[in-house]
N, C-alpha and C positions, 0 to 999 in steps of 0.2 A: 357589669359595671354598676355603679351607684345609680339608684333609681329615684329621681325626684325632679321637680321642675327646675331646669337648669338656669332660669332667670331668677326665680324667687329665692333659690338657695344660694345665690352668688352675691354676698353682701357688698363686695367691692364693685362689681358691675352695676348693681342696683344704685349704689351711691353716685357713681358716675352719671347715671341717668337722672337721678332725683335732684342732685345739687352741685355736681362738679362741672357741668356743661352750661354755657350761656345760651339757653334755649331761646330767649327773646331775639337774640341775634340770628341764630340759625333759622328759626321758624319764620322770622320776618323775610329773610332772603328766599327761603324755599317756597313758602305759601303765597308770596306776592300779594299781600293784603287779602289773603284768603279768597283768591280769585275763583278757585274751583267751587267753593261753597256758594259764592254769589251766582256763578253760572248755573248751579243746580237749582237755585231758587227760581231762575228764569226759564230754564229749559227742561227741568226734571229729568235730565240725562242720568240714567240709573248708574252709570259708571262713576258718577260724581256724588252719589248718595252719601257716602261715608266721609266726604271731605269736611275737615274741621272749619269752624267759623271764628275761632279765637285761639290764642296761645294755649289756654287751659284745655280746650277741646282737642287741640293737636297733641298735647302731651298725653291725654287720656287715650287717644287713638293709637299713638306710638306704643304706649305701655301695654295696651291690649294685644297688639301684635307681638311684642316681646314675650308676654305671658303665654300666648298661644304657641309661639315657637318653642319656648322653654318646656311647655307641657309635652308636645309631640316629641321633641328631641330627648328629653330626660326620662319620660315614662314609657316610650315605645321604641324609638330608634336605638337607644342605648342597650336595650334588652335583646335585640336581634343582631347587633353588629358582629359579635363573635361568630355566630352561626353563618352569617352571610359571607364572612371572609373564608370560613372553612369550606363552604359549598363552592364558592368561586363562580367563574363564568364558564359557559359552554360555547364552543365555536364549531359549527359544522356547515359546510357548503355555503360559506359567506354569511351565515346568520349567527348573531351573538344572542345568547339567552342568559338573562340575569336571574339570580335566585328569586323565587316567588316571595319570600319574606322581605326582600329588598323592595320589590315592586309594591307590596302591600303598604309599607311604611312611607314610601314616596307618595302613594296615593293619599295617605293621611295628611302629609304636608299640603298636597294639592286641595284636598277637601277643606282644610283650614284656611285656604286662600293664600298660602305662603309662597306659592311658586313664582308669581310675577312681582316679587318684592322690588326688583330693580327698575320697574317701569312707572311712567306717569299714569295718573288715574284716567286720563282721557282715552288711553289705549286699553284700559282694563287692568292696569297695574295697581299696586298698593299706594304708590305715591308717598315715599318717605325720603328724607335726606340721607346723605352718605354716612353720617354718624350712626343712624339707626341701622342701615345696611350692614355696617361693620359689626355692630353688636349682635345682630341676627346671625351673621356668618360665624362669629365666635361661638355662640350657643350651639349652632348646628354642628360645627366641626368638633366640638367637645364630644358629641355622641358618636360620630363616625365620619371619616373623611370620604370614603367611597360613596356612601349614600348622599352626603352633602354635595359632592361634586356633581352627581347625577341631577339632583334637584336644582342646584344653583347654576348649572350650565346655561340655562335659558337666559340668565341675566347678561351673558355676553352680548346678546342681541340688542341690549339697551344702547349700544353705540349707534344704532340706526337712528335713535332720537336726535343724535348730534350731527350725523353726516349724510343721512339719506334725504332724498327729496320728500316733501310733505305727502305727495302721492304714494311713494313707496312706503313711507311710514304707515299710512292708513291702510294700505293693502296688506302689509306683512306683519306688523307688530300685533294687532289684535288676533290674527290667525296663529301666530307663534304662541301667544298666551292661551287662547281657548283650546288649541289642539295639543297643548303640553309638549311642544317641540323640545328636543335636546339640541343644544347648540355647541359648536366647537370652533376654535380658532384654527383655520386651515393655513398654518404658517410653515412649520418645519418639514423638511424633505429628507430623504435618506442621506444625501450628501451635504445638506445645509440645515443646521439646527438654528443657532443664533445668528448665523451669517445670512440674514434675510435679504440684503440687497442683491444676492446672487441666486435666488431661487429660480428654478427653471420651468415650473408648471406654466404652460402657455394658454392664453385665451385668444381665440380668433373670432372676429366678427363676420357673420354671414348674414347679409341683409341687415336687419335691425336686431338680430339676436347674437348672443355670445355663447361660445362653446369652449370648454376647458379640456386640456389633455395633460396628464402628468400624475405624479405620485406624491402623497403627503404622508408623513409618519407622525406618530405620537398624537393622534387625533382623538381626544377624549370624548367619549359618548357620540362619536360620529355615526354610530349604528342606530341611535335611538334606543328607546327602552322597550324591549320585547314587542316589536311591531308598531310602536308609536313613532311618529315622524321625527326626523332630525334634519339638521342642515349644518353646513360648514360656512363660516365667513372666511372666504379663501383669498389668499394673496396670489395673484397670477400675473405673468408678464404679458403686457400688451404692447410694449415697445420692443426694440431690438435686443439681442442678447448682451450687447455692450451698454445698454442704457442705464444699468444700475438701478438705484432706488427710484429714480424718476420714471422708469419704465414699468412700474408695478401698479396694478389696479386691484380693486377690492370687489369681491363678488359673493352673492348668495348662491349656494348650490345645495339642492335638496338631496337627501339620502336615497330617494328613489331613482336618482340619476347618476349615482356612482356606486362602486362596489367596494366591499370590505374584503381586503386580501388576507388579513389575519389580525390577531390581537397579540399584544406583548405579554409575556410571562414575567411578572415583576416581583421585586423584593417586598414592596408594600402596596397600599391601596389596591389590593388584589381583586376587589369586586368592581373596580372602576375600569370600564372597557377602554383600553388604549389601542386605537385601531390604526392599521395601515390602509389608506384610502387610495383607490385608483380611479382617476378621471379618464374616461375614454370618450372624447367628444361629448362631454357632459354639459347639459344646458346650465348656463349661469346668468345671474341678473346683476348688472353693474350697479354698484353702490356709489353714490356721489360722482365725482369727476374722475375721468380717466387719468392715470398717472399719479394720483394722490394716495394710492393704497397704503404705502409704507410710511411716507413722510408725514401723513396727517391722520389717517383713520386707524391704522393698526396700532400706532403708538398710543392713541387714546384708549383703545381696547386693552392693550397690555397694562396701562396704568391702573385701570379698574381691576384687572386680574391680580396685579401685584398688591393692591390694597386688600384683596380677598385673602391672599396668602399671609399677609400680616395678621389677619383675623384667624386664619387656620392655625398659625403658630401659637397664638394665644389660646385658642380652644383646645388644641392637643396638649399643650403644657398644663392647662388647667385640669384636664382629665387625668393626666399622669400624676399631678400633685395630689388631687383629691383621692385617687386610688391608693397612692403611696401613704398618705396620711392615715387613711382608714386602716390599711394593713399594719402600719407601724403602731397604731393604738390598740390593735387586737392581737398582735403577735407578741407572745410572752416568752422572754428569754432571761435567764438568771433571776427569775422570780418577779419580773416587771416588764411592762410594755417596752418594746425597743424604741418607741418614740421618746422615752425619757433618757436614753443613752446620748450623751453630748454629741458624739460624732454623727449620729443619725439626726438628732435635733437640728444640728447645724445645716445639714443638707435640706431638711424640710423648711427651715427658716429662709434659706437662700431661695428656694423655689418660690415660696410665697411672695417674697420681696421682689424677685425678678419678674414674676407674672404681673404684679401690680404695675411695674414699670412698663412692661410690654403692652398692657392694656391702656396705659396713659398714651403711649406712642401710637397705638392703633387708632384711638379716638382722635388724637391730635392730627394725624395724617388725614383722616376722613374729614375732620373739621376744616382743615386747610383747603380741601377740595370744595366743600360746601361754600366757603367764603368767597370763591370766585365763580364757581360753575353756574350758579343760579342768578348772577348779577346781570340784569338785562341792560343796565346803563352802558355797558361796554359797547353795545350795538347802537343805542340811542344817542348817547353823548360821550364819546371816548375820552373827552377832556374833563369830564366831571370828577369830583372827588371820589364818588362811589366807584367809578370806572378805574381810577388810579389805584384805589384800595384793592379792587378786584385783581388788577394786574400784579400788584405786590404779592397777593396771596397765591396767585397762579405760579409765580416764580418760587415761592416757598413750597408749594405743593409738588412742583417738579423736582425739588430736592428731597422733600420729606418722603415722597412715595418710594423711591428706591432705598432710602435709609430704613424705612419701616419694614420693607420686604426683607432686606438683608438682615436687619437686627433681630426681628422677631423670629425669623426662620432659624437663624444660628442659635439664638438663645433657647428656642424650643428644643433643638437637638441636644443641647447641653443639659437642659432640665429633665428631659425624658431619660437621658442616660443616667442621671442621678436617681431618678424615680425607680428605675429598674434596679439600681444598686440597693435601694432601701428594701426591696423585696428579696435581695440575696439570691440564693439558688432557685427559689420559687419563681422569681421573675424571669429566669432563663428557660422555664418550662412554658407550655401552652395552657397551664391551668388558670392563668390570670390574663386580663385584658392588656396588661402593660406590655406584653410581647408584641401585640398588634400595634399599639401606640408607638412603640419603639421603631417598628418597621415603617409605619405610615409617616412618622416625623421626617424621615430621611429625604423624602422628595421635596420638602418645603424649600430647602436652600438650593434646589436644582431647577425645578420647572418655572416657567414664566420668567426666565432670566436667572442664571446662577448668581450666587453671592458676588462673584468676581465681576459679572456684568453690572450688577447693582452699584458696586463700588465705582466702576467706570462711569456710570450714569450720574452719580452723586458728586464726584470729586470736583467737577468744574463749578457747580453751583455753590459748593462750600468755599473753595479757594478764592474764586473771583468775588463771591459774596461777602468775603471778609475784608474787602477794601474799606476805606473809611466811610464811603457812602454806599456800601454794598447791602444787598437785600438780606443775606444770611446774618450779617452783623446786626442789622436792624431787627431781624426776627429774634435772635438771642436776647437782645435788649428788651424786646416786647415780652418775652417769657418771664422775665424776673421783675416786671413792673409791680406786680401784686405782692411780691415776696419782700418782707423786711430784710434789712441788710444781712447778707449771708456770707460770712468769711470763707466757708468751704467752697461755695460756688465761685466766689471771687478768685480763690486760689486756682480752681480748676480752669476758670476762664483765662487766667494769666498763662497757665501751662499750655492751654489750647492755642492761644495766640502765638506762642513761641513755636509750637509744632507747625502751624501753618506757615509762618515766616521762614522757618528753617527749610521746610519742604520746598517752598518757592525758590530758594537759593540753590537747590541741588543742581549741579551743572548739566547733567545729561538726562534726557527724557526717559530712558529705559529704567534708570534707578528711581526716578520719580514714580513711574508706573508701578514698580515693585513695592514702593512704600505708600502707595495711595490708600491701602487698607488702613494703615495706622492713622491717617488723617480722618478718614470716614468713621472709623470706630470711635475715635476721640470725639468727633462731632456728635455721634449718636449718644455717647455717654453724657455729654454736656446737655443735650436736649432732654433725655430721659430723667436725669438728675434734677433738672429744673422743673420738669412736669411733676415729678414726685413731690418736690418741695411745695410747689404751687397747690397741688391737691391737698396736702396737709394743711396749708393755710386756708383753703376754701372749706375744708371739712368742718362740720359741726355735729357729727355723729359720734358714736362710741368707737369708731375706727380712727379718730383723730390721733390718739396717742400712738397707735400702731403705725399710722402714716408718718408721723414724726420719726419714729424708729427706722422705718424703711429708708427715708431719704438720708438720714445720718449714716447708716451702714452702707448705703449705696455710694455716697460720696467718698467713703473710705476706700472702697473697691476701685472707684473711678480714679482717685488720686494715684493709686498704685499703677493702674493701667495707663493713664496718660503720662505719668513719669517715665514708664518703660518705653512708651511710644516716642516720647521726646528724645530719649537716649538713642533709640534705633534711627530716627531721622537724622540726628546730629552725627551719627557714626558714618553717614553717607559722604561726609566731606573728607 
């Protein structure tokens, strides 16, 4: 793969960081008047030593992290990804062994301090907002998915900051960080994948302790990394078999207390250990309140994972595009580089444009989470303007999260497909990394909730939100406030409104469900087109002219897609 710093060499990503994001807003919410820096001055707590004391310092701190991540990812991880996939995993007698080259580069991430990116500084984490986490994930996924999944798995435990007691947080989170735990979501079972309300793994209380019995499937990195510790954040039934979602609770279970029955042989992400886990009277530690496992805690963890997949889609698509562009400029046919052939140029141009849109959506989804997640006024004064604003953005985030996961994963698959086509027959061989990227892309629209589940999660927020006083309508209006009058966006908005109104009038629910995708796809195109145009308006760099071209061409494609979707919805009558 191309070897360079994956942050410094990505001009589009750099401009997002440098000028397209309202950092005053995000940093003010996240840093809470730079409370960590003030506490460090008083306590000299070493965990807070790097805490910024101003917006300028925060940006320098964030940029240093992105640079470090770009260096490790682009200079080291990218160079071993192919060999790691080829060597694969070894499983014997319940023990999973990862390739040594994989372990070595994971240790490089850890030595650079990039492992605990998801956690607050007081626990030993890096302490960065979700927008920065999204950028870090994109950079890492560009280099390799299997390695990034192994490194990033620890971040799943950040849900403990939200739902565990303070005592449990202080006991577990620093230990998870310092001992480099691998963490997995203990959700899916052999008979229950996305049907989580019906999971059967049982947790029984004996005295003051809990013990779990059951089997979980598709448990990524549940084995730990070659002898290093791991744990599952496990959904288990504490109520009766008939209690449904309300009978499920959330537990920490360490890998020393369960066994690995086997690992999956997969189409892609082959060096990522996907384990079958067996609990046999395994000791568990209850997280939060009994009975809140699925309805509150797991959904929060899944939303974070889905944002990560939006970044993964962007990262894989970026890798595929850059590799295809390099090949197309070096491959000479008919006396000239194939990049100059109009049919090839068209594919490359579309890839570049769509990736820019994916990145806009990735950043916007993370931004929407930052806009509510760190607002303390919700607890202090729920009726304050700040709290009301946070509640608005929480509703926006609950819709944008599944949209970003669906849209970026589906677009990733489409772009990697085209990238392989640029390589022609060479892409179908194992001589180039594009074959690995092609395989790895395919999981993105499957795990952490398939595209169909994301559509189901988003449709309610879109349709109800398009009422005259609805949140989604207000959000779409917010997106275009900075944009001068845009006839193309106005036309798309008009078509989108018709799609929603016609969909609502479909008489039977089954037909509505079958056409929900058309509504969600149309909403996604509206959002991404608006974000692309807003980015062009905000840009003051040499990319401005290119950004203008992006949104104009994107609107043309969107007009065709939304018109087709309107016809499909109207045909239901």
